[in-house]
C-alpha positions as CSV (number, residue, x, y, z in Angstrom):
1,M,-0.9,-22.4,-31.4
2,D,-2.2,-25.7,-32.9
3,V,0.0,-29.2,-32.5
4,D,0.4,-29.1,-36.9
5,T,1.7,-25.3,-36.3
6,V,5.9,-25.2,-37.2
7,P,6.9,-23.1,-34.4
8,A,9.7,-21.4,-36.8
9,K,6.7,-20.7,-39.2
10,R,4.4,-19.5,-36.8
11,A,7.1,-17.2,-36.1
12,R,7.9,-15.8,-39.0
13,E,4.4,-14.7,-39.7
14,L,4.0,-13.0,-36.4
15,R,7.6,-11.2,-36.6
16,D,5.9,-9.7,-40.3
17,A,2.2,-8.6,-38.5
18,W,4.3,-7.1,-36.1
19,E,6.3,-5.0,-38.0
20,E,3.3,-4.1,-40.4
21,F,1.7,-2.8,-36.4
22,F,4.5,-0.6,-35.6
23,D,5.1,0.9,-39.2
24,P,3.0,4.1,-40.1
25,E,3.0,3.8,-43.3
26,P,2.2,-0.2,-44.5
27,S,2.9,-0.8,-47.8
28,H,0.0,-1.5,-50.5
29,D,1.9,-4.7,-51.6
30,S,1.2,-6.5,-48.3
31,E,-2.2,-6.5,-49.0
32,G,-3.7,-9.9,-49.4
33,S,0.1,-11.4,-49.3
34,G,-0.9,-13.9,-47.1
35,T,0.4,-12.5,-43.8
36,P,-2.0,-14.3,-40.8
37,S,-3.8,-12.4,-38.7
38,V,-2.8,-11.7,-34.7
39,R,-5.4,-12.8,-32.2
40,R,-7.4,-9.9,-30.9
41,A,-6.5,-10.2,-27.5
42,I,-2.4,-9.7,-28.7
43,V,-3.5,-6.6,-30.5
44,D,-5.3,-5.1,-27.6
45,S,-2.3,-5.6,-25.5
46,W,-0.1,-4.5,-28.1
47,R,-2.1,-1.0,-28.1
48,R,-2.0,-0.6,-24.5
49,S,1.8,-1.5,-24.1
50,R,2.3,1.4,-27.1
51,D,0.4,3.7,-24.7
52,A,1.8,3.0,-21.8
53,G,4.9,4.2,-23.3
54,V,7.0,0.6,-23.7
55,D,9.8,0.9,-26.2
56,P,9.4,-2.2,-28.7
57,S,12.7,-1.9,-29.8
58,G,13.6,-3.9,-25.9
59,R,16.3,-1.5,-25.2
60,Q,14.9,0.1,-22.4
61,A,14.8,-3.8,-20.1
62,A,11.8,-4.9,-17.6
63,P,12.2,-2.9,-14.5
64,S,13.7,-4.0,-11.5
65,V,11.6,-3.0,-8.5
66,V,13.2,-5.1,-5.8
67,D,16.6,-6.6,-5.6
68,A,16.6,-10.1,-5.4
69,P,17.4,-10.5,-1.2
70,A,13.5,-8.6,-1.0
71,A,11.8,-10.5,-4.0
72,R,13.0,-13.7,-2.0
73,A,11.6,-12.2,1.0
74,R,8.3,-11.4,-0.3
75,W,8.1,-14.6,-1.4
76,S,8.3,-16.3,2.0
77,A,5.4,-14.2,3.1
78,H,3.3,-14.2,-0.4
79,P,0.3,-17.0,-0.1
80,L,1.3,-18.9,-3.2
81,S,4.7,-19.6,-1.8
82,G,2.6,-22.4,0.9
83,A,1.4,-24.0,-2.4
84,T,5.1,-24.5,-3.6
85,A,4.9,-28.3,-3.4
86,I,1.2,-28.1,-5.4
87,I,2.8,-26.1,-8.5
88,E,6.4,-27.8,-8.6
89,Q,4.4,-31.5,-9.0
90,C,1.9,-30.1,-11.2
91,L,4.3,-28.4,-13.6
92,A,7.7,-30.3,-12.8
93,D,7.5,-32.9,-16.0
94,T,6.6,-29.9,-18.9
95,A,9.6,-27.8,-17.2
96,V,12.1,-30.7,-17.5
97,E,10.9,-32.1,-20.9
98,A,10.8,-28.6,-22.7
99,D,13.3,-27.1,-20.6
100,T,11.4,-24.2,-19.5
101,L,11.2,-22.1,-16.5
102,I,8.3,-22.2,-14.0
103,V,7.4,-18.5,-12.7
104,V,5.5,-17.2,-9.7
105,G,4.3,-13.7,-9.5
106,D,1.8,-10.8,-7.3
107,A,-0.9,-9.6,-8.1
108,D,1.4,-6.3,-10.0
109,G,3.2,-8.8,-12.0
110,T,6.5,-8.6,-10.2
111,L,8.6,-11.8,-10.5
112,L,9.2,-13.5,-7.0
113,S,10.3,-17.4,-8.0
114,V,11.5,-18.5,-11.0
115,R,12.6,-21.6,-11.2
116,G,14.2,-24.0,-14.0
117,S,17.9,-25.0,-14.8
118,A,20.6,-22.6,-14.5
119,R,21.5,-22.3,-17.9
120,M,17.7,-21.3,-18.8
121,R,17.6,-18.9,-15.8
122,N,21.0,-17.3,-16.7
123,R,19.8,-17.1,-20.1
124,A,16.7,-15.3,-19.4
125,A,18.0,-12.9,-16.9
126,D,21.2,-11.8,-18.8
127,S,18.6,-11.6,-22.7
128,M,15.1,-9.8,-20.9
129,N,16.1,-9.1,-17.6
130,F,13.7,-12.0,-16.7
131,A,14.5,-12.3,-12.7
132,E,13.1,-12.5,-9.5
133,G,12.2,-8.7,-8.4
134,T,11.2,-7.5,-12.2
135,L,8.3,-6.0,-13.5
136,W,6.8,-7.6,-16.3
137,S,3.2,-5.5,-15.7
138,E,2.2,-4.6,-20.0
139,S,3.0,-0.7,-18.4
140,G,6.6,-2.6,-17.5
141,A,7.3,-5.1,-19.9
142,G,5.0,-4.9,-22.8
143,T,2.6,-7.6,-24.3
144,N,3.5,-11.1,-22.6
145,A,1.7,-13.8,-20.6
146,V,2.6,-12.6,-17.0
147,G,1.5,-9.2,-17.6
148,T,-1.1,-9.4,-20.1
149,A,-2.8,-12.7,-18.3
150,L,-2.9,-10.0,-15.5
151,A,-4.7,-7.2,-17.9
152,A,-7.4,-9.6,-19.4
153,G,-8.2,-11.0,-16.1
154,H,-8.1,-14.7,-17.8
155,A,-5.1,-17.1,-18.5
156,V,-3.4,-16.9,-22.1
157,Q,-0.3,-17.9,-24.2
158,V,2.0,-15.3,-25.8
159,F,4.0,-16.6,-28.9
160,A,7.6,-15.1,-30.2
161,A,6.6,-11.9,-31.9
162,E,2.9,-11.8,-30.0
163,H,5.5,-10.4,-27.4
164,F,5.9,-5.9,-27.7
165,T,9.1,-6.0,-26.9
166,E,11.7,-7.4,-30.0
167,S,14.2,-9.4,-27.3
168,V,11.7,-11.1,-25.6
169,Q,10.4,-12.6,-29.2
170,R,12.6,-15.7,-29.0
171,W,10.5,-16.9,-26.4
172,T,7.3,-18.1,-25.6
173,C,5.3,-18.2,-22.3
174,A,1.9,-19.1,-21.0
175,A,0.4,-18.0,-17.9
176,A,-2.7,-18.1,-15.6
177,P,-4.4,-15.4,-12.7
178,V,-4.5,-16.9,-9.6
179,H,-7.5,-16.1,-6.9
180,D,-7.8,-16.3,-3.2
181,A,-11.0,-17.7,-1.4
182,D,-12.7,-14.4,-1.6
183,G,-11.8,-14.3,-5.1
184,E,-9.2,-11.4,-5.5
185,V,-6.4,-12.1,-7.9
186,I,-3.3,-12.7,-5.4
187,G,-0.6,-13.8,-8.2
188,L,0.1,-15.9,-11.1
189,I,1.7,-19.0,-12.4
190,D,3.5,-19.3,-15.8
191,L,5.7,-21.2,-18.0
192,T,8.4,-19.9,-20.5
193,G,11.4,-20.3,-22.0
194,D,12.3,-21.2,-25.8
195,F,9.9,-20.5,-28.9
196,S,11.2,-23.7,-29.9
197,G,9.6,-25.7,-27.2
198,V,6.4,-24.3,-27.7
199,H,3.5,-26.7,-27.1
200,P,-0.1,-26.1,-26.9
201,H,-1.0,-28.0,-24.1
202,N,1.7,-25.7,-21.4
203,L,-1.2,-23.2,-21.3
204,A,-3.8,-26.1,-20.5
205,V,-1.6,-27.3,-17.7
206,V,-0.7,-24.1,-16.3
207,M,-4.6,-23.1,-16.3
208,A,-5.2,-26.5,-14.1
209,T,-1.7,-25.8,-11.9
210,A,-3.6,-22.4,-11.3
211,Q,-7.2,-23.9,-10.2
212,A,-5.5,-26.8,-8.2
213,V,-3.6,-23.9,-6.0
214,E,-7.1,-22.2,-5.5
215,V,-8.6,-25.2,-4.4
216,F,-5.6,-25.3,-2.2
217,L,-6.5,-22.0,-1.1
218,R,-10.0,-22.5,-0.2
219,F,-8.8,-25.3,1.9
220,Q,-6.4,-22.9,4.0
221,Q,-9.3,-20.4,4.5
222,H,-11.5,-23.1,5.5
223,E,-8.8,-24.4,8.0
224,R,-8.2,-20.6,9.0
225,D,-12.2,-19.9,9.9
226,D,-12.5,-22.9,11.8
227,A,-9.4,-21.6,14.0
228,L,-10.3,-18.2,14.1
229,R,-13.8,-19.6,15.5
230,A,-12.4,-22.0,18.1
231,R,-10.1,-19.2,19.4
232,Y,-13.2,-16.4,19.3
233,Q,-15.9,-18.6,20.2
234,D,-16.0,-17.4,23.9
235,R,-16.3,-14.0,23.0
236,L,-19.1,-14.6,21.0
237,D,-21.0,-16.6,23.3
238,S,-20.3,-14.2,26.7
239,G,-23.0,-11.9,27.5
240,A,-26.6,-11.2,26.0
241,V,-25.5,-9.5,23.1
242,R,-25.4,-10.0,19.7
243,R,-21.7,-10.6,17.9
244,A,-20.5,-11.9,15.1
245,L,-16.9,-13.2,14.4
246,S,-15.7,-12.0,10.9
247,T,-12.5,-12.0,8.9
248,A,-9.7,-8.7,8.5
249,S,-12.1,-8.4,4.9
250,G,-14.8,-8.3,6.6
251,R,-16.2,-11.9,6.0
252,I,-18.7,-12.9,8.5
253,I,-17.3,-16.6,9.7
254,A,-19.4,-17.1,12.7
255,G,-22.6,-15.5,14.6
256,S,-24.4,-16.0,17.8
257,P,-27.5,-15.8,17.3
258,R,-27.6,-17.5,13.9
259,Y,-29.6,-15.4,12.2
260,W,-25.8,-13.1,11.5
261,G,-25.5,-15.9,9.1
262,T,-22.3,-16.8,6.8
263,G,-21.1,-15.2,3.3
264,T,-21.8,-11.8,4.7
265,R,-19.1,-8.9,4.1
266,L,-19.0,-6.0,5.6
267,K,-17.3,-2.8,5.1
268,L,-15.1,-2.1,8.5
269,P,-13.7,0.6,9.4
270,P,-9.7,0.9,9.8
271,G,-8.9,-0.5,12.7
272,G,-12.4,-0.7,14.0
273,G,-14.8,1.4,15.4
274,E,-18.8,1.5,14.7
275,L,-20.4,1.1,11.2
276,L,-23.5,0.1,9.4
277,L,-25.3,-3.6,8.7
278,P,-26.9,-4.4,5.8
279,S,-29.9,-4.2,7.3
280,G,-29.5,-0.4,8.8
281,A,-28.7,-1.2,12.3
282,S,-25.6,-0.1,14.0
283,A,-22.7,-2.5,15.1
284,V,-18.7,-1.9,16.4
285,A,-16.2,-3.5,15.1
286,E,-13.7,-4.5,17.7
287,Q,-10.0,-5.9,16.6
288,A,-9.4,-9.2,17.4
289,G,-6.1,-10.0,16.1
290,D,-4.3,-9.3,13.0
291,D,-7.1,-11.2,11.0
292,A,-10.0,-11.1,13.0
293,F,-12.8,-8.8,14.4
294,V,-15.5,-9.2,16.7
295,I,-18.6,-6.9,15.3
296,T,-21.3,-6.3,18.2
297,R,-24.9,-4.9,16.9
298,M,-26.4,-2.4,19.2
299,E,-30.3,-3.3,19.9
300,D,-30.8,0.7,20.1
301,P,-28.9,3.8,20.4
302,R,-28.4,4.1,23.8
303,G,-26.0,1.2,23.1
304,R,-23.5,3.9,21.3
305,T,-22.9,4.9,24.8
306,S,-22.0,1.9,26.2
307,T,-20.0,0.8,23.4
308,A,-18.4,3.9,22.4
309,R,-14.1,4.0,23.2
310,P,-11.7,6.9,22.9
311,L,-10.6,7.4,19.6
312,L,-6.8,8.2,19.3
313,E,-5.2,9.5,15.8
314,L,-1.8,9.3,15.6
315,T,0.2,10.8,12.3
316,L,3.8,9.5,12.5
317,L,4.5,9.4,8.3
318,G,7.5,11.8,7.3
319,P,10.1,14.1,8.4
320,G,7.2,16.5,10.7
321,P,7.2,15.8,14.8
322,P,4.9,12.6,15.3
323,T,1.7,13.9,17.4
324,A,-1.5,12.0,18.7
325,T,-5.0,13.6,18.8
326,L,-7.6,12.4,21.7
327,G,-10.7,13.9,22.6
328,G,-10.0,16.2,19.9
329,V,-7.0,18.0,21.2
330,A,-3.6,17.4,19.2
331,F,0.0,17.4,21.1
332,A,2.9,16.3,20.4
333,L,4.8,12.9,21.0
334,R,8.2,12.0,22.6
335,P,10.0,9.7,19.8
336,R,10.4,7.0,22.3
337,H,6.1,7.4,22.9
338,A,5.8,7.6,19.0
339,E,7.5,4.2,18.7
340,L,6.2,2.2,21.2
341,L,2.8,3.4,19.9
342,A,3.9,2.0,16.2
343,V,5.1,-0.9,17.7
344,L,1.6,-1.7,19.7
345,E,-0.1,-1.2,16.3
346,A,1.5,-3.5,14.8
347,H,0.6,-5.8,17.2
348,P,-3.2,-5.4,17.5
349,Q,-3.2,-8.4,19.7
350,G,-0.8,-6.7,22.4
351,A,2.6,-7.7,23.8
352,N,4.9,-8.1,26.5
353,A,7.4,-5.9,28.0
354,E,10.2,-8.5,26.9
355,L,9.1,-8.4,23.6
356,L,8.6,-4.9,23.3
357,C,11.7,-4.7,24.9
358,A,13.7,-6.1,22.0
359,E,11.8,-4.4,19.2
360,I,12.0,-1.1,21.0
361,Y,15.4,-1.8,22.2
362,G,17.1,-4.3,20.3
363,D,19.6,-6.8,22.6
364,E,20.8,-3.9,24.6
365,G,17.3,-3.2,26.6
366,H,15.7,-3.8,30.0
367,P,11.7,-4.7,30.4
368,G,12.4,-2.3,33.2
369,S,12.9,0.4,31.2
370,V,10.0,-0.2,28.8
371,R,7.5,-0.8,31.4
372,V,8.3,2.6,33.1
373,E,7.9,4.5,29.5
374,M,4.5,2.4,28.7
375,S,3.1,3.8,32.6
376,R,4.3,7.3,31.1
377,L,1.9,6.6,27.9
378,R,-0.6,5.5,29.5
379,K,-0.8,8.1,31.7
380,L,-0.7,10.6,29.0
381,L,-3.2,8.5,27.0
382,P,-5.7,7.7,29.5
383,G,-8.1,4.7,28.6
384,C,-6.2,3.8,25.5
385,I,-3.9,0.9,26.5
386,E,-4.2,-2.3,28.4
387,A,-2.5,-2.4,31.3
388,D,-1.9,-6.1,32.0
389,R,-0.9,-7.3,28.2
390,Y,-0.4,-4.2,26.8
391,R,-2.4,-3.7,24.2
392,L,-4.4,-0.3,22.1
393,V,-8.3,-1.3,23.8
394,C,-9.3,2.8,21.9
395,D,-10.5,2.8,18.0
396,L,-7.2,3.6,16.2
397,R,-6.7,6.1,13.2
398,S,-3.0,6.2,11.9
399,D,-1.9,7.7,9.0
400,G,0.5,4.7,7.9
401,R,-2.6,2.3,8.6
402,R,-4.7,4.9,6.1
403,V,-1.8,4.4,3.6
404,R,-2.4,0.5,3.9
405,D,-5.6,0.5,3.7
406,L,-6.0,2.6,0.8
407,L,-3.1,-0.7,-1.3
408,R,-5.1,-3.3,0.6
409,S,-8.4,-1.6,-2.1
410,S,-5.8,-1.2,-5.1
411,A,-6.4,2.6,-4.4
412,V,-2.8,3.3,-5.1
413,R,-3.1,7.1,-6.2
414,G,-5.1,7.7,-2.7
415,A,-2.0,5.8,-0.8
416,A,0.8,7.4,-2.4
417,R,-1.0,11.1,-1.8
418,A,-1.3,9.9,1.9
419,Y,1.8,8.5,2.0
420,A,4.1,11.8,4.0
421,G,7.0,10.2,3.7
422,P,8.7,6.8,5.9
423,L,7.6,6.1,9.2
424,L,9.3,7.7,11.8
425,P,12.4,8.4,9.6
426,E,15.1,9.1,12.9
427,S,14.4,5.6,14.5
428,E,16.1,2.9,14.7
429,A,14.1,0.9,16.8
430,P,14.0,-2.9,15.0
431,R,10.5,-3.3,14.8
432,V,9.9,0.5,13.5
433,V,13.0,0.1,10.8
434,D,11.0,-3.2,9.2
435,E,7.8,-1.7,9.3
436,R,9.6,1.7,7.7
437,A,11.0,-0.6,5.0
438,A,8.1,-2.9,4.4
439,L,5.2,0.2,4.1
440,E,7.7,2.3,1.7
441,G,8.5,-1.3,-0.6
442,W,4.8,-2.1,-0.7
443,L,3.7,1.9,-1.8
444,R,7.1,1.9,-4.0
445,T,5.7,-1.9,-5.8
446,A,2.3,-0.5,-6.3
447,V,3.0,2.4,-7.9
448,L,5.6,1.6,-10.1
449,G,3.3,-1.2,-11.4
450,S,0.1,1.0,-11.7
451,D,-0.4,3.0,-14.9
452,D,-1.3,6.3,-13.1
453,V,0.9,8.9,-13.7
454,E,-0.9,10.7,-10.5
455,A,0.3,8.2,-8.5
456,L,3.9,8.8,-9.8
457,W,3.6,12.4,-9.4
458,A,2.8,11.8,-5.9
459,W,5.1,9.5,-5.0
460,V,8.3,11.6,-6.5
461,Q,7.0,14.4,-4.7
462,C,7.6,12.6,-1.2
463,P,11.0,12.5,0.4
464,S,11.3,8.8,-0.5
465,G,10.1,9.9,-4.2
466,E,12.3,12.5,-4.9
467,D,15.2,10.4,-6.2
468,D,14.4,7.7,-7.6
469,L,14.8,7.5,-11.1
470,L,12.9,4.5,-12.3
471,A,9.9,6.4,-10.9
472,W,10.6,9.6,-12.6
473,S,11.6,8.2,-16.1
474,R,8.3,6.1,-15.9
475,L,6.2,9.6,-14.9
476,L,8.0,11.1,-17.9
477,A,7.1,8.2,-20.2
478,G,3.5,8.5,-19.1
479,L,2.2,12.7,-19.1
480,D,1.2,13.9,-21.7
481,F,3.5,16.3,-24.2
482,E,1.0,19.3,-23.6
483,D,1.7,18.7,-19.4
484,P,3.4,21.2,-17.7
485,R,5.1,18.9,-15.7
486,R,6.5,16.9,-18.6
487,S,9.6,19.6,-18.5
488,L,10.2,18.9,-15.0
489,A,10.4,15.3,-15.5
490,A,12.5,15.3,-18.5
491,A,15.0,17.5,-16.7
492,R,15.1,15.5,-13.4
493,T,15.5,11.9,-15.3
494,R,18.6,13.5,-17.1
495,S,20.0,15.0,-13.6
496,L,19.3,11.8,-11.9
497,R,20.7,9.8,-14.7
498,D,23.9,12.1,-14.9
499,A,24.6,11.8,-11.3
């Protein structure tokens, strides 16, 4: 919308076009009436929203996928929270002048931070459930700047009746996706306010803010890379073999000798292990910390023997007994041993007895108890746990890690199918409880934010999703009428609503 357009007049014109879009039998009198055409990007978004089963009347508000405390926790851990000062510096004047909200969401469209006047925040929350923890993807709330920017992959401004749902048509919003230093979308920045205060420069300001944040993120990445190189350089220089340092995403950031280069990205096996380099040579990736791997190139087939490590496979998800497989032999794990392995998996750099004690027993434990259990566990898993600082030094595969890896690669359907249930559901160990909640919350948000009915179906089949009313409702809306699962989804949705 340009500066010469009167907002109220344009809003009425768009409302006419919106009504025509939903009129199954448009009148012939409307032809040539002067109703302006709607932007192609908006019409495409309307069609996607309609196909996703979004109610244009707005009677079904945008879903709340996490409560306010959980949304704040996610915001604190999100990369964009570190750019809060930049975002506010760029947008504060515009927000105050027009009484608009400064909004930051994640890559799924979940709102993590909504800042502005209390009056405007309350109005947005009450009128359209626009609040922290709500999902504003197109499939969750129809055409809106947050969801449409993510769906289209570029910045967008949505004004008045360009919004798909009627309850949102009093508003205007402009949003731009934000990419991390590797080019992946990690979230978005949005300005939302009453359409009477719309200004065409809102979109340009939001785009400039997103670009400033991306520059900041690249600078942060350079600092992190420098810190990783300083921390692990001695491991690259030790010995005569050729080694490189990569980030957790497989991006090579240091090499010795120089032929490794920089900018190369490797597909790393979960938890480390053998891999093929782009040249066809073999290498072994060893996890050096939460965010780094040391890659060792094997010069000839004999190198495989000298660098091979035992493979430990863990099954810790779901209601069944936890099990381990070592050397092809599977066996059940004692509950305490399963908890220790789950916590060690969360500490790839290792942990001492005092830290493990706090994360397993809480305030009432004693490090001596941990040392006794770790001694037994090391005998049970020879060659898998370092003695000095308790650390897994084997190649590790676990069902929880597989789910996390699939989520990181946006394979939501595969993650939902691989998720057998909560991590060690009977455990009350503090760190296990935290890891269990984090994984389940991540998966549920990803499933609800996807447009994949197969992911939703897999989720409601697992113990955590069988009583999830929102998931069943979304599944019912997404299933074809001839799908035999639809009757079950309808019955289950009614049952949960009546409960």
